[in-house]
MITOR-711854 format. One record per residue (C-alpha): residue in three letters; x, y, z. Coordinates in steps of 0.25 Angstrom, whole numbers, plus 2048, in hexadecimal, padded with zeros to 3 digits. Example, Ala and Ser with C-alpha at 12.3 -4.5 7.8 and 13.67 -1.06 7.14 Angstrom:
% MITOR-711854
ALA8317EE81F SER8377FC81D 
//
This chain:
% MITOR-711854
SERD77CEB61E GLUD7CCEC62C LYSD74CF4637 PROD79D02639 TYRD7DD07647 ALAD78D1364D TRPD81D1A657 PHED85D2665F ILED90D2B668 SERD90D35672 TYRD98D3D67D ALAD94D47687 LYSD99D4D695 THRD8FD4C6A1 ASPD8ED5A6A9 ASND9BD556B3 GLYDA4D536A6 SERDA2D436A6 PRODA2D3E697 VALD97D36692 ALAD98D2D684 VALD8ED2567F ALAD8DD1C672 VALD82D1666D VALD82D0C661 VALD74D0665C GLUD75CF8655 ASPD6ACF164E GLYD5FCFC651 ASND53CFA64C ALAD52D07644 ASND52D08635 ARGD5FD0962F ASPD5DD1862B ASPD58D1B639 ILED64D1863F SERD6ED22643 GLYD75D2664F GLYD6ED32652 GLYD61D2B650 LEUD64D1E658 ALAD70D1E661 ALAD6FD2D665 PROD63D2D66D ILED69D21674 ALAD77D28677 ARGD6FD3567D ASPD66D2D685 VALD73D2668B METD7BD3268C LYSD6FD39693 ALAD6ED2F69E VALD7DD2E6A0 ILED7ED3E6A1 ASPD71D3F6AA SERD77D346B3 LYSD84D3B6B6 GLND7DD486BA 
//
């Protein structure tokens, strides 16, 4: 069977109103098939990227 993808998309605005959009796709993750989910694998990456972008805009 094909390997599953974990994905997560997020959107926010900085304190000054600038939009920030982040999309993360994890392909060929080393996790077990049952452990692959957007919330489990991709969301933590998206959170870190979003935080870095928002922090850099302040």
